[in-house]
N, C-alpha and C positions, 0 to 999 in steps of 0.2 A: 337456223339449218340452211346450209348452202343448197341453192336450186340448180340442177344441171342446166346447161346452156339451152339444150332442145327443150326442156319443160318450160323455161322462161320464154322462149320463142312461141311456143304453143299457147302460153296464157296471153300473150299479146294478141293472138288471132280470135279469142273467145269474144263473141258477140255480147256487150253488156247494155243494159237498159236500167234506168232508175226511174221508178214509179213513185210519185210523192203525193200522198193524200194529206191535205191541210184541213184537219177538223178543229172545231172551235177550241178545244182545249189541249190538243196535242198534234204533232206532225207525225205521220206514219210513213217510212220510207222502205221501199222493197227494191232490192237489187236482184236483177234477173240475169242470168248467164245462160245464153241460147234458150230463152223463154222459160227456164227453170229458176224457180225462188231459191236464192242461196244465202241471202241475209235479210233480216227483218229489223228495223230499228223503230222504236217509239221514243219521241222527244216531247216531253211534256213542258210546254212553255219554256220559260227560261229558268230551266231546272238548276238547282244548286249543286255544288260539290261534283261537277264534272271533271273528268280526268283533263289535266292541263291547266285547270284554273289556279291561280295564285292568290295565296291569303296571308295577311298579317295575323299571326296566331299568338297565342300566349302559352308558355309552357306550364301545364297544370302539376304534373307529377314527374318526378324522375324515377325510373325503376332499374336500380343498378343490377339486380339479378337478371333482367332481361337485356340489359345494356341498351335500354330504349326510353323514350319519354312519350307522354301523353300531352297532345296540344289541344287547346281550346281554338276550333276554327268556327264556331257558330252552329255546329251539328249537335244533335241531341246526344250524340256518342263522341267523346273526345278522339281525335285523330291519332294514330300510331306512327311514331317516328323512330326507326331503329338507328343505332349508330352507323351501320354500313350506308344508310340512307342520307346522312349528313352531306356527303360529298367531301372531297379532299380540301375544298376552299371555303369551308363553312365560316371560318373565322373572317376572311375577306368580306363575306356577304353580310355577316353581323356588324362589321366595322363600317362598311359602306351605308348600309340601311340606317344604322342608328346615327351616322353622321348627316344623312339626308333629313331624318326626322328632326334632329337637334337644330338643323341649319348650319352645322359646321362645314359641311360639303355643299358647295353651290352648284357644280357642274355634274350632269349625269354622265358624262364621259369618263371612261376609265382609263384614257391614255396617261394621265398624270397620278393616277391612283397607284399607291405601292401595295402590291399583293402580300398577304400574310403567308407565313410557312403552311404547307399542307398539313393536316392532322395526320396522326399516326394511324395506320389501317387497322392495327390491333389494340387501339387505345380503348378508354372508357368514356362513356357519354358524360360522366360526372366532371371530366376534365375540360369539357367544352360548353355544357349547358348548365343553367342553374332554373330552380323553380320560380316562376313569376316574371321571367323575362319574356319580351318579344321576340318574335323570329318569323322570318319570310318562309313560307312553305309552298310547295306545289302538290296538288292532288294526283297521286300515282295510281290509286285504286278507289273507285267509288264506294261508298257504304254498302255493303253486302250482307244480307240477312240481319244478324244481331250486332255485326261488327261496325265500328265507325270507319270514316276514310283512312286509308293509309298515305302518308305524305312523305315527301323528300325535301330537302333543303337544296339539293342540287337543282337550281333553277335552269330551265331551257325553254326556248320558244321555237316552235315548229312553223316552218313556211313550206311554200310549194317545192323548192328545190334544196333548201338548207334548214338546219337546225342550229340556232345560236345558243352558245353556251358561255354565259358571262364568268369572268375571273379564271380564265384559261386562255392558253395560246396554242392549243392543240388543234390541229385540223385532222379529222377523220374522214374516211371515204367508205361508202357503202361495199361490202364484200361482192354484192351483186354486179358491180362494175368491174369486169374482168380484165379489160384491156390495159395493159401496164402504160401504154402512151396515153390514153385517155385519162387515167388516174394522175399521171404526172401533169398533164394539161390542166385538169381541175385543180390540183394542188397548187400549181403556180398562179392561176388566176385568183384563188381565193386568198393566197398569201399577199397578193399584190392589192386586194380591195378590202380586206378585213381591218377593223380598227384594233389598235393595241388592246391586249387584255381581254378580248373576246375570242373564245374557241368557236369552231365551226364543224358541223357533221355535214358532209356532202350526201344528199339522198339519191337513190337510184335513178330518179326521174331527171336529175341534173346531167345525166349523160348526154354529151354532144349539144348541151345548151351553149348559147352565146354568152359572152361576159356581160353584156347589158341586162339579160334575163336574171342573171345570177346576182348582178349588183343591185337591181331593183328589189329582188327579193331580199337581199341582205339589209338594204336601207329601211325597208318596211319592218324587219324584225328589230333593228336597233331603235326604230321609232316606238315600237311596241315596248321595248325595254324602258325607254325614257318616260312613256306615259305611266308605266307601272309605278316608276319612282316619284313621279309628279303627284300621283294620287296618294302615295304613301304619306305625303306631308299633311294631308287634310283628314285622315282617317285614324281610328283608335283600334285596337284589337278587341274581338275579332272582326276582321273585315275582309271582304274579297277586293283585290286590288287589280286584277287582270283576268279576264275571261277568255277561254278557249273559244275557238269558233263553234257555232251550233253543229249538232251532229250532220245536218245536211251538207253544209260548207265544208266541215272537216273530212266527209267521205268523198266529196268532189276533189278537194285538195289532194288527198292521198291516192284516190282511185283513178282519177281523169286521164285517159290516154286515148291512143288512137282507136282502141276496140271499142269504145263507148260510141253507140250510134243514136241514142236518143235518151233525153231527160224529160219526163213528161210529169206536169204539175197541174193540179186542179184549182189552185188559188191564184188570182191575178196578182196580189201583192207579193206573194212568194215567188211567182214567176218572175217578176221584175228585179227581186232581190238576187235570185240565182243568175240571171243574165248579167246583173252588175257585176257579181262575184266571178264569173266565168270570163267576163270581158277583161278582167284584171289579172287572171292567172293563165288563160288559154284563149285569146281572142279569135283563133282560127276555129274554135269549137263552139262559137256563139249559136250557130244555126241548129244545133242539135236539141236546144231547149224548146220545148213546145207546151203550149197552154191547152189543157183538156177542157172542152166545153161540152162534152156528151151529157145526156140526161141521166144515163145509168152510172152507178157508183164507179169511180176509176178502177177500184180493185176488182170489181165484177168485170168490167170491160176487158181488162188484160189477164184474167184468170188468177189473180193474185189470191183473191179470197178463198177460191177452191183450193189452191195449193196450200194455204195456211191451214185450212181445216183437215187437209190429208197429211200434214207434216208434223202435227203436234200431238201430244197425247202420249201414253204409256206404250202403246202399240203402233208402229209406223209399218204400213204394208207398201212393198215395192211391187210394180206392175206384174212381175213374172211369178208372183205368190210368195216370195221371199218376204220375211218379215222381221223386224228387230224390235226387241223388248227392252225398254230404257227404265232403269231404276236410279234413284238419286239419294245421296245421303248429303250431310253438310260438306264433307271434304272429298267425296269420291263419287264417281258416276260409273255404273256398270251397264254394258250393252251387249245383250245376247242375240246371236245370229241364228235364225231358224230358217230351214229350207222350204217350209211348207209343202206344197204339192209340187214344187220345182224338182223333178226327177226325170232325167233323160235315160231310157232303159239302154239306149245304144252306147252309153258311157258307163265306164267303171265308177264305183263308189268314189275312188280318189279323184277321177276327173269331175264327177258332180260336185264333189266338196269344193274343187277348185274354182269352178264356174260360179257356184253360189258365193263363196267368200269374195271373189274379184267384184261381183255385182253389188254385195253387201258393202265393200270397202268404199265404193263410190258414194254410197248413201250415208255411210258413217261419217265421211269427211263432210259432206253437205250438212248433216245434222249438227255437227259441231260448231259449224259456222252460223247455220240458221238459229239456233237457240243460244249461241254464244256461251257454250259450255266450257267451264274452265276447271283448272285443278288437276286431279288424277282421274284418268279415264281408263278403264279396263274393259277390253272388248274379247268376248268369247266367241271366236270363229269356229267353224266346224272343223274337227280334227283332220288333219293331212299328214301322211306318215312320210312323204317324200321331201327331202330338203330342198329340191329344186322348186317344187310348188310352194313351199313356204316363202322362198326367196321371191318368187313371182308376186305373191300376196303383198310381201314387205315393200317391193318396188312400186306396185300399183297404189299402195296406201300412201307412200311418200309423194308420188305423182300428184295425187288428188289433194293432200294436204298442202302441197306447195301453192296452191290457190289461196290459202288462208293467211291473211295478214297478221294474225296473233302469232307470237312466239311459241314454238311447240318442240317437243322431242318425241321421236317414235323409237321404241325398242323393238327388235325383231321378235317374231313369234316364239314363245317358249316352248318346251315339249309338252305343255298341256294345251297348247294351241291358243294361249292368251297372248294379246298384244297390249302393251302398256303405253299410254300417251300422256305426257304433261301438257297442259296448254294454258297460255297466260290468261289470267282471269282478272280484268280490270274494272268490269262492270257487272251488275246483277244479271243472272242467266234469264233470258227471254223465255217467257212462259205464256203460252196462249191457251185458254181453257176451250176444249173442243167438244165437251158434253154440254148440253143445254137443258135448263129446267123445262119441265112440261109446258109447252105453250098455253095450254088452257087453264091450269091452275097455278102456275108459277112456283110449283114445289109445295103447295099448301094442302093439295087434295080436294080443294073445293074451287068451282069456277062461278064466274058472274054469268048471268043470263045474257043472251044476245041483245035483249031489249035494254038492259042496263048499260051494256057496253057502248051501243049506239047513243044513248042518251047522254051518256057521260062525255063523249067526243062533242055532241051537239051543243051541250052546255058550256063546254070550253070554247067553242067557236062563237057562241052568243057572248061570252065574257070578253074575249079578245076583240071582236068586231065592234061591240057597242059600247062596253065599257072602256077598254084599252084603246078604242079606235085605231087599231092596226089596219093601215091602208092595204098592205099586201100580206096574204096569208098562205102558206104552204103547209099541208098536211102529209107527213110520211108515214106509210103504213106497210104492212106485209102485202105481197102481191095477191094473196087471196082476198084480203079485205079491200084492196084497190079494186079488184074485179067487181066485187059487190057494190062498191060505192058508185061505179061508173056504168053499171049495167042498164042498158035500155035508154030510150030517149028521154023519159021522165025518170031519171036516175035519182039517187039520194043526194048527189051534189047538186043537182038542178033543183031539189026541193029546198037545199039549204040557200040556194042563190035567191029564190023566191022569198024565203022566210026572212033572211038576214040581209038582203039587198047588197051582198058581197060574194064575189067569185072566189071560192076556195080551191087554189092550186093542189093538185094531188101528185104524189110520186110514191113509187114502189120501191122498197129496198129489201132484198132477199134475206139480208141476214137479221132483219127484225122477227121477234116472236110473233105468232099469230095474233096476239091481243096487244102488241105493242105499237105505239103511235108517238109521234112527236110533232110539234109545230115549230115552223121557221119563218123568220122575218124576211123582209124585202132583201137585206144584205146577207141572206143565207145563214143567220145566227139563230142558234136554237132558243126558243122561248120557253123560259122555265115557268111552269104554272104551279 
């Protein structure tokens, strides 16, 4: 969808912050725009089958009726490869990769490689692939629900300014670059520096960039291509041969612009990694990276945790009293807009409906980004009878959705007041549980006595300090328990110190249930008991 120039300029002026919490098993990334949470990502270690990863897979089954194939890439469910996702130059890819694996092709350059003819757009998959053969594929959609990954054999490598497309000589330019002079300049530059038989897509952020920046980005992408095929020599299918950037780096690569004013991270190692990465893509922005050293949880400090709890769940309430009800099925999402107690007696019913719908449109667009909702979305706005008001709602919704990086299409409100949106879905929907089990009984209906609870903590401290010889021990508890343990001069913590000859550090975390507690080592790693 094309974005109007004035909307693009407005987006550039939005104040953005990235808050990164590096827990022991995952990295949580929150994107704030004007202090409001708009995107939330959870990256579990080195997760497999991420969008952009390249695999050497094996064709398991050909499905002529679907004109598709199922490919074994190592996931419990075979990946789905449709004929239209093969790419026009799949024969060249097969020829080159098999030549590299067999050793017949020695050079990774494509300048002397003779490209095969493009496949027929309306052809059959049986004309191109056979069961049992190896094929190089790239993850286009992560496994979602009961479905395996969706893959493509039209391999591409994304950089900061460019996207490299092997086995092509086409140069494409982002439609968001509107100046014809700038488009011509970029096309001339890329034509002069790109290697033969490599196509290039010029990204929006390449606008007004120097040739040295573009050349450096292009060289890095070509190296990634070469490294992929170097690895191809020593692996057998199914194997991953190229990895996309982790979620944090990919977001920085795609989002980083003048409107970013801070990136705050609470882990020293990740802090250094991010600085190194930003130094390579945008050295002038290195100073915006900051290491958080506060005692409170970073998401608590910047109000992220509170916004998460307010923004997920079936019912989402907006400050003015308007609320949304979100319902989900496998393929469709339905959002119902309710005015709640938001009624202005000085306005007519039509004016009230427009006011509510405009405010709801802002939150709907935010919810789609925040939860990463994809597929078909139907929004039931409050009915408006005037066509001019329906156009105002449609314009507002397009303006808010322009901030969304996912591909999407919005249809104007129909005569029943319904707005339909299709939004690209490449990852599972973000879901955060906002209801909690009873903190006293953990959902069982039965509770431990206070004496047993304190005895359990004390026994664990004895085990860790005397048998495991932990030199430094931190106990994290709910704030109420923290107050109980530290109350008075001769506190419970002081009694532990006298008893075990070891000082136990305490910290309180708001998100813990009342009877939840965890131990951490000197390196802030959780100790599993």
